[in-house]
Structure formats: structure tokens, C-alpha cells
N, C-alpha and C positions, 0 to 999 in steps of 0.2 A: 504494500500500500504506500502511496506517496506520502512523504514527510509532510508536505504542505497540507494534506488532507488529514492525516492521522494525528498530527500535533494538536488538533482540536480536542482530542481525548484528554489532553493535559491542559485543561481550561485555565487552571491557576497560573500557568506559565505562558499563556498565549501572548504573543507579541502584538501589543496595541499601542498606538500613539494618540494621545489626546491633542486637542488644538494647542494647548499650552506646550506640550512636548515638541510639537512641530515647530513652534515659534523658537524654542530653545535650539532645536536642530538647525534652523535657519541661521541663528546667531552663531552657532558653532562653525557652520560652513563659511560664514562671513569672516570669522576669526582666522580660518585657514587661508582664505583669500588674502587677508591683510598680510599674513606672513609671506605669501607668495610675492606680493607687491614689494615688501621690504627686501626680499631676496633680489628682485630685479633691480631695485634702486641701489642697494649697497654692495651687491656682489655680482658684477657682470659675468664672471666666469661660471656662475650657476644659472644664469638667466636663459640659456638656450633651450631648456627643456622643462616640462611641467614637473618631472621627477628627475633630479640630477643623479640619483643612485638608487639601487634596489638592495634591500637587505632581507634575507630569507632565513627563517628559523623553522625547525620541524623535524620530520621523520623521513623514512625511505622514499615516500612519494616525491620529496623535494631534495633528497641527497644527490649531490653531483660529484661525489668522490671523497667525502669526509672520512668514511670508514676505511678507505684504502690507506690512510695515514695513521690509523689507530691499530697497533699490533694486536691488542686484546679483543677488538671488535669481532664478533662472530659473523655478522651479516656483511658480506662484501660482494661487489659486482665488478671486479677488476680482471675478469677472465671471460673467454668465450662461453656461450654465444651472446653475452651481453655486449651491446654496442655494435652488433652486426650491421645495422643500418646507420650507424654514426659515421662521422667523417673518417674515411679510410678504414671503416669497420674496426674501430678501435675500442676495446673494453676500457671503460674510463671511470667506473664507479657508479654510473647511473643504473638503476634497476629498470632498464628499458632496452628495447632493441635499437633505439636511436635517441632522439631528443626526449626529455621527460617533462613533467609538469612544470618544473622550475624554469626550464628553458623557454617554454611558451609563456610563462608568467612574466619573465623578463622582457619578452617582446611586447607585452601589453604596455609597459611603461617606457621602453627605450627603443622600440622599433624592430623591424623584421631582420635586421642585419646582425643581431646579437644572439648569443646563447646565455645561459645563466652566469651570474658572477662566479668567480672562483671560490672554492671552499676555503674557509679560514685556515684550516690546517695546512693547506698548500702554501699559504703566505708565511705561516708561523714556522714551517719546516724548511723554508728556502735558505739557500746559502747566503743570500743578501741579507742586509739588516731588515728587520720587520718593518721599520718605518718606510724604507725605500719600496718594499713590496706593497705596502699599504697605499703609498702615494700613487703607485702604478695602477692599483685596483680602483682607487677613487680618482679617476681621471676625468676631469671636467672639460677638457679641451674640445670645443665643438668641431675643430678641424682635424680631430684624431683620424689617422689613416687606417681604415678597416681592412683586414685581410679578406680575401675572397675564398670561402670554403669550397672544397671539392664536393660537387653535388652528385657525381657519378659513383654511388656506393658500390664497392666491390670487396668482398670478404678477403680476397687474396691481396688486396692493395697494400703496399708498404710505403706509400707516399707520406710526406711530412706536413701536409696541409693541416691547419688547426682552425678551431672555431674562433669566433670573435667574442671574447668574454665581455659581458656587460659590465658597466660601472657598478660597483657595490661588492658585497661579500655574502657568501652562503654559509650558514652555520649548521644546516640540517644534517642529521645523522640517522642512518637506518637503525630501527629498533627503539628510537627515543619515544618516551611517553610523556604525558603531561605531569605524571608523578614519577619520582626518581626510582621507585621500586620496579616499575615497568622497564625503564631504561637499563636497569642492572641485569635483566635477563639476557640481553644480547651484548652487554658490556659496551653500550653505545654512549655517545655524548648526550647526557641528560639535558633537558631544557634549562635547568638551573645552571649547568655548566655552559650552555650556549649563551645564556644571559651574562655570565661572568666574562666570556670571551668578547661579547659585545661591549661590556663595560671597559675592557682592556683596550679595545679599538677606540672607544670614545675618549678615553684618557690619552691615548697616543695622538689622536687627531687634535685634541685640545692643546697638547704640548707643541705640536708642529705647525698648526695653522691657526690657532687661537680659539678661545672659548666661544666668541660670538659667531664665528663662521661655522664652527662645529654645531652650535645650537641651531643655526639656520639650516644646515645640512640635514640634521636629524628631523627637523620639523617639515622640511620640504620633500625628503625622500619617502618612498613608499615601503613599508615594512609588511612582509607577508608571513603569516604563521599558519602552519599545517601540522597539527598534532592532536592526539586523542584516539586515533584508530587502533594503535597497539594496546592501549589501556583496555579497550573493550574486547579486543581479540583475546588478550591475556585472561581477562575475567571469565569469558565464556568458554574458551578452549580448555582451561585448567579447572573448570567447574568450581570456582571459588564459592565458599559458603557464606561469605560476608553478605550482609543485607544489600540488595541491589540499589535501593534508594540512597543508602548511606554512602555507597561507593560513588554514585553519580555526584553526590554533594561534595565528596572529597575531590573529585576531578574538577568540578566547577570552582571550588575554592582555590585549587592550584592554578587554574586558568586565570582566575581573578588576580592572583598574586603576580603572575607572569605579565599580564597586561599593565598592571600598575607599575611594575619595574620599568617596562618599556616607556610608559608615559613619563615617568619621573626622569628618564634619560633624555627626554625631549621629543620622543616619537609622537606624531600627531595623526599620521595617515596609516590606518590599519587595514590590510587586506586579509580577511580571515577565511581560511578554507575549512568549511564545515565537515562534520563526520560523514563519510560516504555511506553507501548501502552495503556496509561491511559484512553483513550476514550472508551475502551472496558471492563473495570472492572465493576462488578455488581453495585457498588456505583454510577457510572455515567450512565450506561445503564438504571437504574430504573427511572432516571429523563427525559429520552427521550420517548416521547409518543409512538413511533414505537417500542421501545425496541432495536433499533439498536445502534451501536457504535456512539459516538459523534465525528463527523469529525472535529469539531472545536478544541476539546481537543487534538486529535491526531495531527492535523496540528500545534498546539502550541508546542507540545512535539517535533516535528520535527525541528521547528525553534529554540527552546531553545537548543536542542542537537547540532545543527549545529554551533550555536554561541559559545556554551560551548567547543566544540572540537577546534574551532579556537582559543579561549582564551587559552586553555591548550597548544596548539602548540606554540603560541606566547610566553607564559610564559617560556616554556622549552628552547626556543631560547635565551631569555633575562635574565633568572634567573639561575645563575651558579649552576650546580649540580642537578637541578630538573629533575625528570623522572616521567612519569605517565603512567597509562593504563586506557583508557576510555572503560567502559563496555557498549556495545550496547544493553541495556535491551529492547529497543523498538522492534528491529528485533527478539530478542529471544522470547519474549512473543507472537509476531505475528506468529512466526514459531510454537510455541506450540499450538496455536489456529487453525492455518490453516493446520497443519500436525498432528492433534491430534492422528490419528490412529498409527502413528509412535511411539508415546510415550504411547499408550494404554489409553489415556484419552477418556472417553465416554461423559463427560459434560464439555464444555468449556465456558459456559455462567453463570450458576447458582453458587451461593455460596454453599459450602457443609453444612455450619451451618448458620442458620438465619431464618427469617420469611418473608412472603409476596412475592411479585413479585421478581423473581430471587433470593429468599431468601435474599434480600438486603434491605428490609424495616426496619430491625433492625440489630444490630450487633449480633454476636454469644452470646448466653446466655443459662442458664440451661433449659429453656422451649422452645428453638428454635428447628426447624427441624434439624436433624443430619443425614448426608448421612452415609451409611454403609461402603462403600469402599472408603476411602479418596484418594487412589492412582488413582482413576478414575476421580478426579476433579482437575482442575487447581487452582481454587479459594477456599480457606478455608472459608473466610468470605467476607464482602462487598468489600474488596480491597487488600487482602493479599493472597499470594500463600500457598498451602498446603506444608507440609514438603517434599513430593515427588517432587512437581513442583520446590520448592526452590533448592533442590539438583541438579536438571537438569540445572537450570539457572546458578548456580555458577560453575558447572562443565564445562559449555561452556566457561565461562569467564576464567576459570583456564587453560584449555588445548586447547581452540579453536584458530582458525586463526583470521585474522584481520577483518573478517566479524562479529566476536563476541567481540573481545577486541583488541584495537590498541593504539599505534604502537606495543606494546608487550602484551602478555596475563598476567593474574594475577600471574600465577606460576613463570614466568620469573621475574616479578616485585618483588615478595617476595624474590626471590633468590639472588637479587643484593646486 
């Protein structure tokens, strides 16, 4: 059942805006526009784009290689067949056959010629000083010469063409949850650690380019957050005995703390990737005897999304200058699965790459089954969309109406 329909069952948490709240929302949007004007007046180097940089926090849906730099991390995607449709068929840490959700998200704010910003760990582990690497990642030069990526994908290619990394930094780590105990399962970089890394970046920028410019940078840049999927998967798949309502409250409390930390760092533009239709991904289906979707997982996703939307609404009312766009990924994935013919998908259940039931008994690897036409599959591996599916998902968030992203879409958010 659609999240937008079923959330009515949770009447106490239903997202409603009174005329007074709409007035406050308008004032908040005006505050953001004022910041934009200040940036154009006081910082010409930042004035060439609505969003000068993109910062991404989250889990494997948005990981672009973080875990490849974490020796202890269990979930990695730096080997074939990952990246088979990426530039020169290069495994690169993305849980995708090519570009992933992070790459298409970066395009929303910075244009078609870019892929996702580099992972923080790649900057921190570089042979150059961190400050020099950071300065390169946060590159505001509007005349920056972009490289041209190789568009002729060939698995046997050994060329050296590279993607055009977008301005900004990606902190997302596969296995991360909104609570630390979830992240500990895969030894990933927890959200609390990702926030610490962002604070480190903020401090370094403040020291190198000044406090006021850093403040404007954070206020003007768009911050995208995608987390919560693993928390629900962990709870359902391990059959936790903890009260479900109490667990949802724990998750929303942690989400609240995360958003407040970001706001206190100066973040004002939030792109929030809601909890998807998680009960129907191959990873979860394979644990259900009948092979059907997990209703419990989907119900939990609906509850968490409802509470998250209410939290975001309340924060925008009470936190000056904050503006957000909540991406309804639950209904989007539901639509892709239920209206598969519309998007030319022929398989909405199995993973394109994997082994066993639903190709979900293992993650993608060099000896796994590999589908021939990736555009016919929604799922690339046990839990992540194919490049084609990812492009459709983000396109709906970017240009769609309030059934896909609300109260404004991602394109409008990035342009503020």
C-alpha cells in the first residue's frame, strides 16, 4: 500500500500545515533567500550557482567508496561486477552497476557534467595535506575545466578516463544506521562519526578561508541525508523483541539529534531521502518463507517516515532559516514495482547480480549470476537500485510534485 495513503492510519502523526505554519514556512524561505543574496553580494566566487557545494551523509545507497578506505568495514563494493557500467567498468565502491543515487543527486544541484563529490576518507587518506585536498574538493571556480568521461562502457577497458567529481564531500558509509548500534554490525562509519568528520571539515575551512565565508558556504550548500533503512532491516531480519513503537521513537530521537547538529553547524538546506519500500528489497524478501514482501518492515518504514516528516515540519517552524525537501522514496519504489511496464522493467523482484534465491543469498561478486540487460531490473544487488532505476528515482525527486518530494522538490531546494 502507498505510504501517502497508508500514513492516514497514523492520524496523530499526519503531516498538516495550518495557515499560520504556512506563513512561518514562507518566512523561512525568505530567510534562505536573504542568505543567498548576501552570498552574491559578499562572495562573488560563490555566486555562480544556487548550490556552491553538495554534502552527503548516509548509508550504502549514497556510499561512493567510503568503505573501501575502512579496513574493518564488512560491506565493500570495490570488486567486480560492481561498476561494470561505470567509467571504464571500474569497481569504485559504489553499490551499483554504474552511477548511484549520490551521483544523480549531485547532478540535481550542480548539473549533468558531474558525479558525486569524493568520499571524505579519500581526502583524509591522501598523500597531500588534508587542507590542500579539501580546497580541491571545495572548488568554486566557475571556469573549472571539466574532464570528458568515457561514455562507451566496456568491461575489458583499461582506459584512464575519470569522472568529474562534484564540488563538496560525501561522508556516506555502507551499513550506517541512524543509531550507532546498527552501524556497528557492518563496522561502518556511524552517523555520529560522519557528523564528527563534518565538524572537522568545518573547522578546517574556518581556519583556511575564514568563519564568515564558511558560514555562508554551509548555509548556501545543499546537504543530503539518507539513513534509516539499515535500522529497520536490522530490527526485522534479526527479529528483535524490543517494542516496535519504542524502537521507532529511538530512531526519530536520533534523527532529531542529527538534524540539530547539522543546523547548529550552519546547515540550512536539507534534502532528506525518506525510508524506501524496504520490505520488498531482495535482502528482506529472501528471509520471508513465502518470498513475499515483509509487511512489518514496510509498516515500520511508514511510521518512521510519518514521524520524520512531522519532525522536519516542526523544525522548519522553530528553526530560523531552515528549509527542507522530504523525498518520498517509499511511494516511488512502490510505483516502480507496481507500474513496472511503464518504466520497461521486466524483473522487479530479483537482484541483477548475486546468487541463490532472488539472487540475494550473496552480495554481487565476480562469480555471481549477472543479468544481461541491467535496464530491465530495479535491483542491482541485494538492496540497491540499478543505475537506470536510480536515475528515475532522483528525477522524480528533482522535478516531481508533492507526491514525490515536499513541500518543495529537490530542484527548487538546490536553487534557493
